[in-house]
C-alpha positions in Angstrom: 105.8 112.7 104.6 107.5 112.7 101.2 109.8 115.6 100.3 110.2 114.5 96.7 107.8 115.0 93.8 105.5 112.1 93.0 106.9 109.7 90.5 104.7 109.7 87.4 103.2 106.5 85.8 103.8 105.8 82.9 107.4 106.8 83.4 107.6 108.5 80.0 104.7 110.8 80.8 105.6 114.5 80.2 104.9 116.4 83.5 106.8 119.6 82.5 103.6 121.6 82.0 101.9 120.2 85.1 103.3 122.9 87.4 100.0 123.4 89.3 100.5 121.7 92.7 97.0 120.1 92.5 97.9 118.3 89.3 101.5 117.5 90.2 100.3 115.9 93.5 97.3 113.8 92.4 98.0 113.2 88.7 96.4 114.5 85.5 93.7 115.1 86.6 90.9 115.2 89.1 89.2 118.5 88.6 86.0 120.1 90.0 84.6 120.8 86.5 84.1 117.1 85.8 80.7 115.8 86.8 80.1 112.6 88.8 78.7 110.8 85.8 81.5 111.9 83.5 84.1 110.4 85.8 82.5 107.0 85.2 81.7 107.6 81.5 85.3 108.6 80.7 86.6 105.6 82.7 84.3 103.3 80.7 85.3 105.0 77.5 88.9 104.0 78.0 87.9 100.4 78.9 85.7 99.8 75.9 87.6 101.8 73.2 90.4 100.6 70.9 93.7 101.0 72.7 97.4 101.0 71.9 100.6 100.8 73.9 103.1 102.7 71.9 105.8 105.4 72.0 104.3 107.0 68.9 100.6 108.1 68.5 100.7 107.3 64.8 101.6 103.7 65.3 98.4 101.7 64.6 100.0 98.2 65.2 98.8 95.8 67.8 95.3 97.3 68.6 94.0 96.2 72.0 90.2 95.5 72.2 90.2 94.1 75.7 89.5 96.3 78.8 93.2 96.2 79.7 96.4 95.5 77.7 97.9 92.0 78.1 99.5 91.7 81.6 103.0 91.3 80.3 102.7 94.4 78.0 101.6 96.7 80.8 105.2 96.5 82.1 106.1 98.5 79.0 104.6 101.5 80.7 107.5 101.5 83.2 110.2 99.9 81.1 109.7 100.9 77.4 108.7 104.6 77.5 105.3 103.7 76.2 102.0 105.6 76.7 98.4 104.4 76.5 96.5 105.7 73.5 92.8 105.2 72.9 90.1 106.2 70.4 86.4 106.3 71.4 84.0 106.6 68.4 82.5 109.9 67.5 78.8 109.4 66.8 77.8 112.8 65.5 74.5 111.7 64.0 73.4 109.9 67.1 74.2 112.9 69.4 72.5 115.3 67.0 69.3 113.2 66.8 69.2 112.6 70.5 70.1 116.0 72.0 69.5 118.7 69.4 65.9 119.3 70.5 67.1 119.4 74.1 69.9 121.9 73.6 69.6 125.6 74.5 67.9 127.4 71.6 70.7 130.0 71.3 73.3 127.2 70.8 71.5 125.7 67.7 73.5 126.7 64.6 71.6 126.8 61.3 74.1 124.2 59.9 73.2 121.8 62.8 69.5 122.4 62.3 69.7 121.6 58.6 71.5 118.3 59.2 69.1 117.4 62.0 66.2 117.8 59.5 68.1 115.7 57.0 68.5 112.9 59.6 64.7 113.0 60.4 63.8 112.9 56.7 66.1 109.9 56.2 64.6 108.2 59.2 61.1 108.8 57.9 62.0 107.2 54.5 63.5 104.2 56.2 60.6 103.4 58.5 58.0 101.1 57.1 54.5 101.9 58.4 51.4 100.2 57.1 49.2 102.5 59.3 50.8 105.7 58.1 52.0 106.8 61.5 55.6 107.6 60.4 55.8 110.9 62.1 54.5 109.5 65.3 57.1 106.7 65.2 59.9 109.2 64.5 58.8 111.3 67.5 58.6 108.2 69.7 62.2 107.3 68.7 63.4 110.8 69.4 61.8 110.8 72.9 63.3 107.4 73.6 66.8 108.7 73.0 66.0 111.9 74.9 65.6 109.7 78.0 69.3 108.7 77.9 70.5 112.3 78.3 73.0 112.0 81.3 74.8 115.3 81.7 75.0 118.7 80.0 71.5 120.0 79.9 72.8 123.6 79.3 75.4 122.6 76.8 75.5 122.5 73.0 74.1 119.2 71.8 77.5 117.7 70.8 79.0 118.4 74.3 76.2 116.5 76.2 76.9 113.1 77.6 74.8 109.9 77.4 73.9 107.9 80.4 76.0 104.8 79.6 73.3 102.1 79.8 74.9 100.7 76.6 78.6 100.7 75.8 77.5 102.0 72.4 76.8 105.3 74.2 80.5 105.7 75.1 81.5 108.4 72.6 84.3 111.0 72.4 83.7 114.5 73.9 83.0 116.9 71.0 83.1 120.7 71.5 81.5 123.1 69.0 83.7 126.2 68.4 81.0 128.8 68.1 83.3 131.8 67.7 85.1 130.2 64.8 81.8 129.3 63.1 80.6 133.0 63.4 84.0 134.4 62.3 84.2 132.2 59.2 80.5 132.1 58.5 80.4 128.3 58.0 77.4 127.5 55.9 77.4 123.7 55.2 77.5 120.6 57.3 80.3 119.0 55.2 82.5 122.1 55.8 81.9 121.9 59.5 82.8 118.2 60.0 85.7 118.2 57.5 87.6 121.0 59.2 89.3 121.0 62.5 88.2 124.6 63.1 84.7 123.9 64.2 84.3 120.6 66.1 87.1 119.8 68.6 87.6 116.4 70.2 90.8 117.1 72.2 89.9 119.8 74.7 89.1 117.6 77.7 86.7 120.2 79.0 84.0 117.9 80.4 85.8 114.6 80.0 88.6 116.2 81.9 90.9 113.2 82.3 89.5 112.0 85.7 88.3 108.8 84.1 91.7 108.3 82.4 93.4 108.7 85.8 91.2 106.0 87.3 92.2 103.7 84.5 95.9 104.5 84.8 95.7 103.8 88.6 94.6 100.2 87.7 97.3 99.8 85.1 99.9 101.1 87.6 98.6 98.5 90.1 99.3 95.7 87.6 103.0 96.6 87.6 103.3 96.4 91.4 105.3 93.6 93.0 103.3 90.9 94.6 105.3 91.2 97.8 104.2 94.8 98.3 100.6 93.9 97.7 100.8 91.0 100.2 102.1 93.4 102.9 99.3 95.9 102.2 96.3 93.5 102.2 97.3 91.1 104.9 94.7 92.5 107.3 91.9 92.0 104.8 92.2 88.2 104.6 91.4 88.1 100.9 90.9 84.9 98.9 93.5 84.1 96.2 91.6 85.5 93.3 91.6 88.9 95.0 95.0 89.0 96.7 97.1 87.6 93.8 97.7 90.4 91.3 97.6 88.2 88.2 94.4 86.5 89.3 92.9 89.9 90.1 93.9 91.2 86.7 92.3 88.2 85.0 89.0 88.3 86.8 88.7 92.1 86.4 89.5 91.7 82.7 86.6 89.4 82.3 84.1 90.9 84.8 84.2 94.4 83.2 82.9 92.8 80.0 79.7 92.1 81.9 78.8 95.7 81.4 78.0 94.8 77.8 74.7 93.4 78.9 73.1 90.8 76.5 69.7 92.1 77.4 70.1 95.3 75.3 71.5 93.8 72.1 68.3 94.9 70.2 68.6 98.4 71.6 72.3 98.5 70.5 71.1 97.9 66.9 68.8 100.9 67.3 71.8 103.0 68.3 73.9 101.9 65.3 70.9 102.4 63.0 70.4 106.0 64.1 74.1 106.9 63.8 74.2 105.3 60.4 71.4 107.5 59.0 74.1 109.5 57.3 76.9 107.2 56.4 79.2 109.9 55.0 79.1 111.8 58.2 79.8 108.6 60.2 82.8 107.8 58.0 84.2 111.3 57.8 84.2 112.2 61.5 85.9 109.0 62.6 88.5 108.9 59.8 89.6 112.5 60.5 90.0 112.0 64.3 93.2 111.1 66.0 93.8 109.2 69.2 93.7 110.4 72.7 96.5 109.7 75.1 96.1 109.0 78.8 98.3 111.3 80.9 99.7 110.0 84.2 99.0 109.1 87.8 101.3 109.0 90.9 103.1 105.7 91.1 102.4 105.4 94.9 98.6 105.3 94.3 98.7 101.6 93.7 97.4 101.0 97.3 94.1 102.8 96.7 94.0 101.2 93.2 94.2 97.8 94.8 91.1 98.5 96.8 89.3 100.0 93.8 90.1 96.9 91.7 88.7 94.5 94.4 85.5 96.6 94.7 85.0 96.8 90.9 85.2 93.0 90.7 82.7 92.5 93.5 80.3 95.1 91.9 80.6 93.4 88.5 79.9 89.9 90.0 76.8 91.1 91.9 73.5 90.4 90.2 72.0 93.8 89.4 70.0 95.3 86.6 72.0 97.3 84.1 70.8 100.8 85.2 71.5 100.1 88.9 75.0 98.7 88.1 75.9 101.9 86.2 74.5 104.1 89.0 76.5 102.2 91.6 79.6 102.3 89.4 79.2 106.1 89.1 79.0 106.3 92.9 82.1 104.1 93.2 84.2 106.1 90.8 83.5 109.4 92.5 83.9 107.9 96.0 87.3 106.5 94.9 88.3 110.0 93.7 87.7 111.3 97.2 89.6 108.4 98.7 92.5 108.9 96.2 93.0 112.6 97.0 92.8 112.0 100.7 95.3 109.2 100.6 97.8 111.1 98.4 97.4 114.2 100.6 98.2 112.3 103.8 101.5 111.1 102.1 102.6 114.7 101.5 101.5 116.3 104.8 103.9 116.5 107.7 102.5 115.2 110.9 99.1 116.9 111.1 97.6 113.5 111.9 98.7 110.1 113.2 98.2 107.8 110.2 98.4 104.8 112.4 94.9 105.6 113.7 93.5 105.9 110.2 92.4 103.1 107.9 94.6 101.3 105.5 95.4 104.5 103.7 96.0 106.6 106.8 93.0 108.8 107.0 89.5 108.7 108.7 86.1 110.0 107.8 83.7 110.3 110.7 80.1 109.6 109.4 76.9 110.4 111.2 73.2 109.7 110.6 71.5 112.2 108.4 68.7 112.6 111.0 69.3 110.9 114.3 72.4 112.8 115.4 73.4 114.3 118.7 75.1 117.7 119.1 78.4 116.0 120.0 78.3 113.7 117.0 77.5 116.6 114.7 80.4 118.6 116.1 82.9 115.7 115.9 82.0 115.1 112.2 82.3 118.8 111.4 85.7 118.9 113.0 86.7 115.8 111.1 85.7 117.3 107.8 87.7 120.5 108.6 90.7 118.3 109.4 90.4 116.6 106.0 90.1 119.9 104.1 93.1 121.2 106.2 95.2 118.2 105.1 94.2 118.8 101.5 95.3 122.4 101.7 98.6 121.6 103.6 99.6 118.9 101.1 99.4 121.3 98.1 101.9 123.5 100.0 104.5 120.7 100.2 108.0 122.1 99.7 108.8 120.0 96.6 105.5 121.0 94.9 106.1 124.7 95.6 109.6 124.6 94.3 108.5 122.8 91.2 105.8 125.4 90.5 108.2 128.3 91.0 110.8 126.8 88.6 108.3 126.1 85.8 106.1 129.2 85.6 106.1 132.9 86.2 102.6 132.8 87.6 102.5 134.1 91.2 102.5 131.1 93.6 99.6 132.5 95.5 97.4 132.5 92.4 98.5 128.9 91.6 97.7 127.7 95.1 94.3 129.4 95.0 93.5 127.6 91.7 94.8 124.3 93.2 92.5 124.7 96.3 89.5 125.6 94.2 89.8 123.1 91.3 92.0 120.2 92.5 92.0 120.4 96.3 89.6 120.8 99.2 86.9 122.6 97.1 86.9 119.6 94.7 86.5 117.2 97.7 83.6 119.2 99.2 81.9 119.6 95.8 82.0 115.9 94.9 81.0 114.9 98.4 78.0 117.2 98.3 77.0 116.0 94.8 77.2 112.4 96.1 75.0 113.5 99.0 77.5 112.3 101.7 78.4 115.9 102.8 75.6 118.0 104.1 74.2 120.6 104.1 74.8 121.5 100.5 75.0 125.2 101.3 75.7 127.0 104.5 77.9 126.3 107.6 78.2 123.1 109.6 79.0 120.7 106.8 79.6 117.1 108.0 79.7 113.5 106.7 76.4 111.7 106.5 75.5 108.1 105.6 72.9 107.8 102.8 70.9 104.8 101.7 72.5 104.7 98.2 76.0 104.9 99.7 75.2 102.1 102.2 73.9 99.9 99.3 77.2 100.5 97.4 79.3 99.7 100.5 77.6 96.4 101.2 78.1 95.3 97.6 81.8 96.1 97.5 82.9 95.3 101.1 81.4 91.8 100.8 81.7 89.3 97.9 78.3 88.3 96.3 76.7 85.8 98.7 79.2 86.5 101.5 78.2 87.0 105.1 80.2 88.5 107.9 79.6 89.6 111.5 78.5 93.2 112.1 81.8 94.0 113.8 83.8 92.6 110.9 81.8 94.8 108.5 82.7 97.8 110.6 86.3 96.7 110.4 86.2 96.4 106.6 84.4 99.8 106.3 87.2 101.5 108.3 90.1 99.8 106.6 89.0 100.3 103.0 87.4 103.7 103.2 88.4 105.1 106.6 84.7 105.4 107.4 84.0 105.3 111.2 80.4 105.1 112.5 80.7 103.5 115.9 82.6 101.0 118.1 86.4 101.2 118.5 86.7 102.6 115.0 85.0 105.8 116.2 87.6 106.1 118.9 90.3 105.6 116.3 88.9 108.3 114.1 88.7 110.7 117.1 92.3 109.9 117.9 93.2 110.6 114.2 91.6 114.0 114.5 93.7 114.7 117.6 90.6 115.0 119.7 90.1 113.5 123.2 87.9 110.4 123.2 84.4 111.5 124.1 81.8 108.9 125.1 79.0 111.3 124.2 80.0 110.9 120.6 79.1 107.2 120.7 75.6 105.9 120.2 73.8 105.9 123.6 71.2 103.2 122.9 70.6 101.5 119.6 72.9 101.7 116.6 71.6 104.0 113.8 74.0 102.3 111.4 72.7 98.8 112.2 69.2 100.0 111.8 70.0 101.4 108.3 71.5 98.0 107.4 68.5 96.2 108.7 66.0 98.5 106.9 67.9 97.8 103.7 67.6 94.1 104.2 71.3 93.6 104.6 71.5 92.8 108.4 70.0 89.8 110.2 70.0 89.8 114.0 70.7 86.2 115.3 70.9 87.2 119.0 71.5 90.2 121.2 75.3 89.8 120.7 75.5 88.6 117.1 74.3 90.1 113.8 75.2 89.2 110.3 75.6 91.5 107.3 75.1 89.8 103.9 75.5 90.7 100.3 72.7 88.7 98.8 73.2 89.9 95.2 74.7 86.6 94.0 74.0 84.5 90.9 71.2 82.0 91.4 70.1 79.2 89.1 69.8 80.0 85.5 66.4 81.5 84.8 64.2 81.0 81.7 65.1 84.6 80.6 68.8 83.8 80.7 68.2 80.6 78.6 66.3 82.7 76.0 69.0 85.3 75.9 71.6 82.6 75.4 
């Protein structure tokens, strides 16, 4: 257990206002209000936006257009008091055209409605139609962009989020200040976009810094000494391109660019065309907007970041269609949030569990089948989940966190801890787990961990390199080490020990393995004999197809 406050990365990050134990423990910030999709979208926004490593927000020198800054410059985040700044584009025309008709009627300001009509009229004039069906084509385009609504169905149009099938959909969060608009009786679009009183891009309400925190974890990893990494991953038997930090950096730098799929270049031109329907708006909103700054993460989170980086690489290298890749990335980001807060909580909890019986990060999740589950298995998983939530609560009451909170605010500590539990602690863990579908039931008593088909697919893709095979027992080993997930075999015993429970043979599978059956049903497991089965990630690159040649 640590009795000191977590060290912030970057070292120059200001943590003076981060007195809430939930933020001061896990970084700024993983919060319950951020949706699963928006964790991934914000993470990708940092990756694909212009970036700067500076001590001053107004310094525009040395813009970085790669996913990560140059390896040698990342050291400046620990040595030179620098911060990471980034600036996603603000595509107001695109959002208005795509989401205005889908937004709640009572949120549609007359100024927005007038500009929406202007965009539609401009589009009608630009479309060439020999058959006269201009209105039909406009409606078709509008429905096309409706289909990429990702999150925010009950929000104002500008606060909604695209499903990021294209990197051109990665735009900055924009919040409409309705109260100011009513008070000042704003009556023109130009007035609305040229004043900071009405559209706000710095509130971090929905893009609440969770994606930034994931990005910072990776940058923090790249400043870690190789000797520490070697000690941490020695059980994993990784190849050089995954275990060597410079090689891992280089491959991740290149592989993340694969999200810019060549198959949607034509669609990207449609996106730019729609946003360019009003050039003046496009120019004004982007010229008047400053940079965003990434906050900070705990320096000791490099271990979970190492696992995340390896898994991202494997996911990017697997052959998947663009939509499935984004869906799996979304699962991976949220699953990593759960892993991160568990790992950090274990570090700041005094002896509730024996970390030597957990996975690489010192914790254990006891998963069961969603359907074929015995009473003993259900009870063991329920007990495990209660142990996890207990650790999350206990860690937020660490002496150093409490003393820090008392010294920096006059708010009653009980109120702070309640907020920490509800927004940053065990309520966040339960909420995200239920949204991912890996904690059930969604409502009511008896919540436990369950394995789902979508989670299983993700785990195969990230625990095995594309084209790699391993024995079933080895797959169970990787599953427990990287995620702390125990389903059967000796790892189930380890998880039970971790929960301070006596080993109970009734918890184990009596006959066939439900987990092996799930792998087999998904096409991932091949039985060679009674004593040997192989798990395979078959999503590898094959010979270049005719489609690939045409794209090239």
